[in-house]
N, C-alpha and C positions, 0 to 999 in steps of 0.2 A: 503493500499501501502505502502513495505517495504523501509525501507531510510536509504539510508549509509553513512556510516564515513563521507566520501566526501558533501554529502547534509548538515549533522550538523554542516560541518566546515563551506558552502557556507553560512548559515544562521546566524554563528553568528560572519564572520566574518572575520574568522583565519582560521589559516592551519590545516591540518587533525593529523599533529602528535601534535602540540594541544589539540585537540580533544582524541586525546590515550592518551596524561601525564596527562590531567585531569581527566579520566575515569582508565586509572591503576595507578595513581599518584606516579608516578615514577620522578616526577622534578618538580617544582615548579613553578606556573604557573601566571602570574599577576591574581591578585584578581578583577579586572571588566570583564577581558575572559574568567576568569574562572566560572563567574556568567554568561556570556553571553551561553559559553557551554551548564554549568547547564539549564541554564532556557531549549534551543532548545529541549536539549535531554527529560526532563520533558512535555514540548510544543508538542511532534514528537510522548515520548512511543521509542523511536528510543533503539533496544536493542541490544551490540554490541557483532559480528559474533563471536561462540565460537570458530571456528577453528585459526580467524585473532586473537585473543586474544592468544589463544596456540602460536599460532607463534612471535609474536609478542613479551610476554614475554619469548616465552621458559618453558611455563609454561598451563597444559592445566584443572590443578586440579583432575584430573585424576590416578589413582591407580591399575592398572594391574591386574588381582587373575585367575592364572592358576595352576588347580589343573586334575588330572589324572582321574577322574569318578565322575560325580557332583550324576550321582544315592548313590556312598553309602554318607554315610547317614552322616559318622564325617568328611569329604568332602564339603556336603553341611553344616553342623552347624558352623564349621570353620566359610565359604561362609560370612552365613549371618549375624555373628557376627564382621566379616571384612568390612562389607557396615555398618554395625549401628556407627562402631568408626569413618570408611571416610565419613558417611553421619553430624554427630555430630560437626565434623573440615570441615563443607563447602567444602568437597571432595567429588567424584561420585567414580568409579569400573567399569569394565569391567573385566567382568569375563568371560574366554577360560577356553572351559571342552576337553579337550584335548585327553584325550580317550588312553595316551600313545603312540604316535601319534609323534615323532619328530618331520619330515616337520610340522604338521597341529600347535608344539606352537611354530618352529621359524616362522613363517607367521605369530601367532600372538603377541611375541614378534616385529616382523617388522613394525606392524601398531603399537602398541604402541607406539614405538618411533619415525613414522613419528607423534603420534599424542600429541607425545612431555609428556608423562605420567610422570608423578612426581618419578613412582618407581614402582617395579613390585614385588608382592607377589607367591613366587614359592610354591608349594606343588607336585611337580611330579620330575621322576628320572629317563627319558629317556636318553639312552644309547644314546653318538656325542651328548650331547645335548652345557655343556660346550666348546666344539672345535668351533661349527656351531655361539656360540652368545659372543666369546671374545672379539670381536670390539665395541658388543651395550654400550653407553655410562647410560642410564639405571640405575640405584642403581635395586641391585635385594635385597632382603629377601627372604633365605631360610627356608620355614617350615616345621617341620615335621619329614625329612629326610636329609640326606648329599648328597652332589649334589657333586664329586669330580672333582677338579678342575675347578670349576667354582670361579671368586674373586667378593664374596655376602658382600655385607658390611654388613650384621649381618646373622644370623645364632637363630634359635629358638626349640627346641626341648621338650618333655618332655623327662623324665628317664626309657626307656624303658628295661633297661636292672634292673634296680628295682622291672620294676610294674611284670618282665617272672621273677622275684625269689620272688614274691610276691603272684603272681596266684597257682606257682610251689608250694610256702609253705604252700597256705589255701589248698590248695589241701590236703595234707598230713596231716594239726590240722586235718582237715574232715575223715580221716581214711582210706582215699583213698593208697592202694596198687597198682594198676596197672594206674597210670599215663598216659594219651597220649596226646602228645601238637600237634593240627596243628597247624604247622606253615607257615608262612609270610613270602613271597615272599625274597627269602638269598638277592633279589641286591638291597635292602633299607637296609636302618640304621637300619628301626623301625624294619624290621623280623629281620633279623642277632641279635636287642638288644635282644631281647626278647626271640629266641632261648635262647640265649647265657646264660641268667641269669637260663632260665628251666634248661640246662644242666649244669651245674653249683650248683646247688642245687644240679643235682640228682645223680654228682661225690661225691659231700660232704655228703651224706646222704648210697653209696653206693646202688645206682638203676640203674635200666640199664635205659638210653633215647631211650625214644618210641615216632617217631615220622610222619606224614603220613605232605608233601607240597601243599601249597592250595591257593591261591589268596585271595584278600581281598575284598569275592563276595558273596552271595549271592550264587549262580545259583552251583558256584565251590563248597561251602561249602558243598551244597546238595552229593555232588561227594562225597568229602571228606570224607562224614559224613555210605556212605554207605562199601568205598573203608578199613575205621577206626574200622568198626564192625568185618568184614570180616578178616582184618589181625590182631586183636588184639581182639578176644570174650571175653578175661578176663577183657576187660578194666573198670575199676571201677570209672574212673575219666578223664575228658578233659580240655585242660584246649584249647582256639579258637585262633586262632589269631588276630581277634576284635569281638567283637556286632553281624554284621549282619552276619556271618560264626557263630556263636553262635547257633543263631534265627536258624539258618540252620538244625543243627547239632539233635537241640532241634522237629525241624522239624519229621523229619529223626528216632530219639528215639521213640517217639512217637508213629510212623507207625508202629513202630519192636512191639511195649508194650514194649517199657521200662518206668521205669517209672522218674522222677530224682525229687528229685533230693537221693529218697529212695534207687535207685539201680545202675544208675551215677549223678554222681554230679558235673559240667560245668561251666565252666570258661570263658566268653567273658573279654574284655576288651577296652577298649574308655570311654566307658559311658553315650553312647548318647541314644537319648528320647526315641525310640526303646527298650531299653533297662531295663526303669523302667516302659513302658507304654503296655509292651507283659507283656501274664499271660504262666507261672509266670513270674516272675520281678528276673532277672539274676543279678548273683554275679558278680563285673567285678570290672578292675580297671579303676582307673578315670584318666585322662586326665584335666587337667586341659583347657578345650578349649575356655572359654571365655577370658580364662585372655591372651593366647597366640595367638589370634588374633587379639586383641584388642594391642596387644605389638606389631605386626609386623607393623599393621599401625602410630604407634606413630613412631615407628623407625624411618620411610617412613616423614615426618615430622618433625624430628628431625636434618634429612639429611640431607632435603628441605633446610630445617632455623639455620642450620650451624652449632646447640646444640650438645655436646654432648650423647653417647651410650654406650650399651656394644653393643663388635660384637656378640661373646657367650653365647648366654639365657638360660639355663637348669633348667627344673621348673620338680617340684618334683609330683611324684603320690603317691595315695591311692588307697585300697581294698574297698570294699561298699560291705558290706554282702545280697544276697538278696533272692529267694526264691531257687534258683539252685543247693543251699551250705548247707551242714547244719554240723555244730559241732559236735566232737562223744556226747560233752558234753551236747549238743540240744538233739539232739538222744534221750542219753539216757534217759531223760525227758517225750522223748512226750511217751519214750515203758511203 
């Protein structure tokens, strides 16, 4: 039989508020009364209602995580890191898969608000989201992309511009002359900055920028790859907007009889686990997923504890060469 806080108070001969103070350590309690309350809790196995505790303390030890598409492996890996960091700090996460639906995101935020969540980590960029949640009192940390108009407590992003430059320069170092960028959605800061890095390198070397649009999605990548081969038949290097799209591109190239990297070289972005589990292993730009996800949780905890933290956090990226690209010197050695 479940026992209430009022029953604990009756058996201990104290008020329910005294039981709450003992459980939450919010005020000094007479040592004798404290011992009586603890004895009854031990005897009955009383467990406080989590929602009641949240309402009382205005904290539920919950961090909300809103992702645009959990099927995207990048967001899945970030969510796993966030959950582990939260767990290590005695927090839980409530994962919300928005599918870029602003109405769904708003409902999720309203639910988190009622639960007195300690913070929300947002990885989405739905239009009008900022205007709809302007009065929400929960602290927000924006992860991986910028949301215009939202008054977040902190912003965390990898250096997408540098990553776009590095990917393009690497394909050039590999001897590619006709490099096509499958650019990510330009409504996202990540897609904008990666494409800008690619374009700036083209300008610096007198090359014509060539691109197609694509979402960060495997199925979209299949369609984009077909369109790319039709529009740019002389392509010898492809810069995909992320690793899942790179995998889709490889599938199409293989089905059309192209060899990678001998005929066409291919770069991804993110360094998700699939990029190294897939055969061939993908050359890609490395986002520090573990460090970014952990920092998002740490910032919320620091905000709750009224400790200082950096508002703007830009993580460096790196390039890892695997089997889908081959530098000219390496190609000569194998001839």
